C-alpha positions in Angstrom: -12.1 38.0 57.9 -11.8 39.6 54.5 -8.4 39.0 54.5 -8.8 35.1 55.5 -11.5 34.9 53.1 -9.1 36.5 50.1 -6.4 34.4 51.1 -8.4 31.2 50.6 -9.9 32.3 47.5 -6.2 32.7 46.4 -4.9 29.3 47.5 -8.4 27.7 45.6 -7.5 29.5 42.8 -4.0 28.3 42.6 -5.1 24.5 43.4 -7.7 24.8 40.5 -5.2 26.6 38.1 -2.6 24.1 39.3 -5.0 21.0 38.6 -5.7 22.1 35.0 -2.1 22.2 34.1 -1.6 19.1 35.6 -4.8 17.7 33.5 -3.5 19.0 30.5 -0.1 17.1 31.0 -1.4 13.8 31.0 -2.0 12.0 28.0 -4.6 8.7 27.7 -2.3 5.7 27.1 -3.7 4.4 23.8 -5.9 1.2 24.3 -4.3 -2.3 23.6 -6.5 -5.3 22.8 -6.3 -8.0 25.3 -8.8 -10.6 23.6 -9.8 -11.4 20.2 -12.3 -9.1 18.1 -15.6 -10.0 18.4 -16.9 -12.2 15.8 -13.7 -13.8 14.6 -14.2 -17.4 13.2 -13.9 -20.2 15.6 -10.5 -21.0 14.5 -8.0 -20.8 11.6 -4.6 -22.0 11.0 -2.6 -21.8 7.5 -0.4 -24.9 8.0 0.7 -25.2 4.8 2.5 -21.8 5.3 6.4 -22.7 4.8 9.2 -22.0 7.6 12.7 -20.8 7.5 14.4 -20.6 10.7 16.2 -17.3 11.1 19.9 -17.2 11.5 21.5 -15.0 13.8 19.8 -11.7 13.9 18.3 -12.2 10.4 14.6 -12.8 11.4 14.1 -10.3 8.5 15.2 -12.4 5.7 13.8 -15.5 7.3 9.7 -14.0 7.9 9.8 -12.1 4.5 10.8 -15.3 2.6 7.9 -17.0 4.7 5.6 -14.9 3.1 7.2 -14.5 -0.2 7.1 -18.5 -0.5 3.3 -18.4 0.5 2.8 -16.4 -2.3 4.4 -18.4 -4.8 7.7 -16.7 -5.5 10.8 -18.4 -5.6 12.8 -16.6 -2.7 14.9 -18.0 0.3 16.2 -16.1 3.2 19.8 -16.1 1.7 18.5 -14.6 -1.5 16.5 -11.8 0.6 19.6 -11.1 3.2 21.5 -8.8 0.6 18.5 -6.6 -0.1 17.0 -6.3 3.3 19.6 -7.5 6.2 21.8 -4.2 7.4 24.9 -5.5 9.2 25.3 -2.2 11.0 21.9 -2.6 12.4 22.1 -6.0 12.9 18.1 -6.7 11.6 15.8 -5.2 8.7 14.4 -1.7 8.2 10.5 -2.0 7.3 11.3 0.3 4.2 13.4 -2.6 2.8 11.6 -5.4 3.8 8.5 -3.8 1.6 10.4 -2.6 -1.2 12.1 -6.3 -1.5 9.0 -8.1 -2.6 8.9 -6.1 -5.9 11.8 -8.2 -6.9 9.8 -11.2 -7.0 7.4 -9.9 -8.9 5.1 -9.0 -5.8 3.7 -6.1 -4.0 3.8 -5.6 -0.4 0.6 -3.7 0.9 1.0 -2.3 4.7 -2.0 -3.1 6.6 -3.9 -0.8 9.1 -2.7 -0.8 12.9 -5.7 -3.0 14.4 -6.3 -6.9 14.6 -9.4 -6.8 12.4 -7.1 -6.2 9.7 -5.1 -9.1 10.6 -7.4 -11.7 10.9 -8.8 -10.4 7.3 -5.9 -11.5 5.6 -6.0 -15.0 7.8 -9.1 -15.5 6.9 -8.4 -15.0 3.1 -5.8 -17.6 3.3 -2.9 -15.0 3.8 -0.5 -15.3 6.5 0.8 -11.9 7.8 4.1 -10.8 8.6 4.5 -8.4 11.7 7.3 -6.1 13.6 7.2 -7.1 17.5 9.3 -5.2 20.2 10.5 -7.7 23.0 12.2 -4.5 24.9 11.4 -1.2 26.0 10.9 2.1 24.3 14.6 3.3 25.5 16.3 -0.5 25.1 13.8 -2.0 22.2 14.6 -5.7 20.9 12.8 -5.5 17.5 11.4 -9.1 15.9 9.6 -10.1 12.6 7.1 -12.7 12.9 4.6 -14.2 10.4 0.8 -14.8 12.0 -0.8 -17.7 10.0 -3.8 -18.2 12.4 -5.4 -17.7 15.4 -8.2 -19.8 17.9 -11.0 -17.7 19.2 -11.7 -20.2 22.1 -8.5 -20.2 23.6 -8.4 -16.9 22.6 -4.4 -17.3 21.1 -2.7 -16.0 17.7 -0.5 -18.8 15.8 3.0 -18.0 14.4 5.9 -19.0 12.5 8.9 -17.5 14.7 12.3 -17.3 14.7 14.1 -20.8 15.5 10.2 -22.2 16.6 8.0 -23.6 13.1 5.2 -23.1 15.6 4.6 -20.3 18.5 1.0 -19.9 20.0 0.6 -17.1 21.8 -2.7 -15.3 24.2 -4.0 -12.4 22.3 -2.6 -10.0 25.2 1.1 -10.9 24.9 1.1 -10.5 21.1 -0.9 -7.5 21.1 1.4 -6.2 23.9 4.7 -6.8 21.8 2.8 -6.0 18.2 1.8 -2.4 19.8 5.2 -2.0 21.1 6.6 -2.4 17.7 4.2 0.5 16.3 1.4 -1.8 15.3 3.6 -2.2 11.7 2.0 -5.4 9.6 2.2 -6.1 5.7 1.3 -8.9 3.8 2.5 -9.9 0.0 0.4 -9.9 -2.2 0.3 -11.7 -6.5 -0.4 -9.5 -9.3 -3.7 -9.5 -9.5 -5.0 -9.7 -6.0 -6.3 -7.2 -3.7 -6.1 -7.4 0.1 -9.2 -8.4 2.0 -9.2 -5.1 4.0 -7.8 -3.0 1.1 -8.0 1.3 1.3 -8.4 1.8 -2.1 -5.9 4.8 -2.2 -3.4 2.9 -0.1 -3.4 0.1 -2.6 -3.1 2.0 -5.1 0.0 3.5 -3.8 1.3 0.0 -3.4 0.6 -0.7 -7.1 2.3 2.6 -8.4 5.1 1.9 -6.2 5.3 -1.6 -7.7 4.6 -0.2 -11.4 8.3 1.0 -11.0 10.1 -2.2 -11.2 7.3 -4.6 -13.0 6.2 -5.8 -16.1 3.6 -4.1 -18.2 1.9 -7.4 -17.7 2.0 -7.6 -13.8 1.6 -4.3 -13.7 -1.5 -4.2 -16.0 -2.9 -7.4 -13.5 -2.3 -5.1 -10.5 -4.4 -1.9 -11.6 -6.9 -4.4 -13.5 -7.8 -5.8 -10.1 -8.1 -2.1 -8.5 -10.5 -1.8 -11.3 -12.3 -4.7 -10.6 -13.0 -4.1 -7.0 -12.8 -0.1 -6.9 -14.3 0.5 -10.5 -15.0 4.5 -9.7 -11.7 5.4 -8.5 -9.8 6.9 -11.7 -6.2 6.0 -10.8 -6.7 2.4 -11.3 -8.1 3.0 -15.0 -4.8 5.7 -15.5 -2.2 3.0 -14.0 -3.5 0.1 -16.4 -3.4 2.5 -19.1 -0.3 3.5 -18.8 0.7 -0.3 -18.4 -1.3 -0.9 -21.7 0.8 1.9 -23.0 4.1 0.5 -22.1 3.2 -2.8 -23.9 2.6 -0.9 -27.2 -1.0 -1.8 -27.2 -2.2 2.0 -27.5 -5.9 1.6 -28.2 -6.0 0.0 -25.0 -4.3 2.7 -23.6 -6.5 5.0 -24.8 -10.2 3.2 -23.4 -8.6 2.9 -20.1 -7.7 6.7 -20.1 -11.0 7.7 -21.5 -12.6 5.4 -18.9 -10.7 7.3 -16.1 -11.9 10.8 -17.7 -15.5 9.3 -17.4 -15.2 8.7 -13.7 -13.6 11.9 -13.0 -13.4 14.6 -15.7 -10.8 16.8 -14.1 -8.0 14.3 -14.5 -5.8 16.4 -16.8 -3.2 13.3 -16.7 -5.4 11.3 -18.1 -6.9 13.6 -20.8 -3.0 14.1 -21.7 -2.3 10.1 -21.9 -5.5 9.8 -23.6 -4.1 12.3 -26.2 -0.6 11.0 -26.3 -2.2 7.5 -26.9 -4.6 8.6 -30.0 -1.4 10.4 -31.5 0.3 6.9 -31.5 -2.8 5.1 -32.9 -2.3 7.4 -35.7 -5.0 9.9 -35.1 -3.6 13.5 -34.7 -6.7 15.4 -35.2 -8.7 13.6 -32.6 -6.0 13.9 -29.8 -5.5 17.7 -30.5 -9.5 17.7 -30.0 -8.6 16.1 -26.3 -5.6 18.7 -25.6 -7.9 21.6 -26.7 -9.9 20.6 -23.4 -6.9 21.2 -21.0 -6.5 24.9 -19.9 -2.6 24.9 -19.8 -2.6 28.3 -17.7 -4.4 26.5 -14.4 -1.6 23.7 -14.6 1.9 23.6 -12.8 4.8 21.8 -13.6 5.8 19.0 -14.3 1.6 18.1 -15.4 1.9 21.6 -18.0 5.2 20.6 -19.3 4.1 17.3 -19.9 0.9 18.7 -21.9 3.2 21.3 -23.6 5.4 18.5 -24.7 2.3 16.5 -26.4 1.0 19.3 -28.0 4.4 20.2 -29.6 4.6 16.3 -30.7 1.0 16.4 -32.1 1.6 20.1 -33.8 4.3 18.1 -35.2 2.5 15.2 -37.1 0.1 17.7 -38.3 2.6 19.7 -39.9 4.2 16.6 -41.4 0.7 15.9 -42.3 0.8 12.5 -41.3 -1.7 10.1 -43.0 -4.5 9.1 -40.0 -5.1 5.2 -40.1 -8.6 5.1 -40.7 -9.0 1.5 -39.0 -7.1 2.3 -36.0 -9.0 5.4 -35.2 -12.4 3.6 -35.6 -11.8 2.6 -31.9 -11.0 5.9 -30.7 -13.4 6.3 -27.5 -16.6 8.4 -27.9 -18.4 11.4 -26.0 -15.3 12.7 -23.7 
């Protein structure tokens, strides 16, 4: 009897262990919404959104031209083909799709991976570029389309897609294709605009990418929009200060760098940039005062190297006894 009980206990323990192992191997399938989010407006359709029917395999250039033209950029699919279309792949990659708008003076911003972010942009009057996958994970069929609206009563999503000016899909069908495509979506912004559903960190990263090729004026607008929306974020002030510095407006740059330090006194890069702007204004004494507040021993390269270079420039100006410009130095930010 004892042997039988032990055998049963052993089988039970094995069954329990097996069940635990199997449970550990099971993963919950991601939730795919089948309806528009609660609270959506009754109906939105951006009917004025342009349409460019795609050529073979070239849905990327056509869709990107649609959102760029909607933002008043002078773009066409033919102009975009050499920027985003990869013949070997018969398509376009997201990285090229996000980079190309900068060539036309526009920012690109990748949205959060939820339907609410798409609807927020549509409600703000901005079409959304999305990536769909009509195939299987092991045999994908990628396709770019532009969402231009939705109808809550019919529970549908409205798009410009392929060779069809207007497609209306049930939300479930749209969501499955979008989910299989990784839920990737982006909008195109004029300098000075921020997305309706923007995250400050992600927007500032997009603005920094834009700054690499943008004019100082456009860059200042992009960071200025961040300052207006998130005034407590120091990176926005630093970005606009750098744009002002590039434009030769050293006083404006100094004031923006000072605002960044007021928002976050630990911003060593902003203080170093402030010192450089003050030096270029003809105020080496005040520049040195700012540099003396930086403990170089705690810094790592390349920030450490930048601070040391600024110190050398300030010391050289002092050695040359460069006369400060009293008028310029009157505008030096105080209280830092």
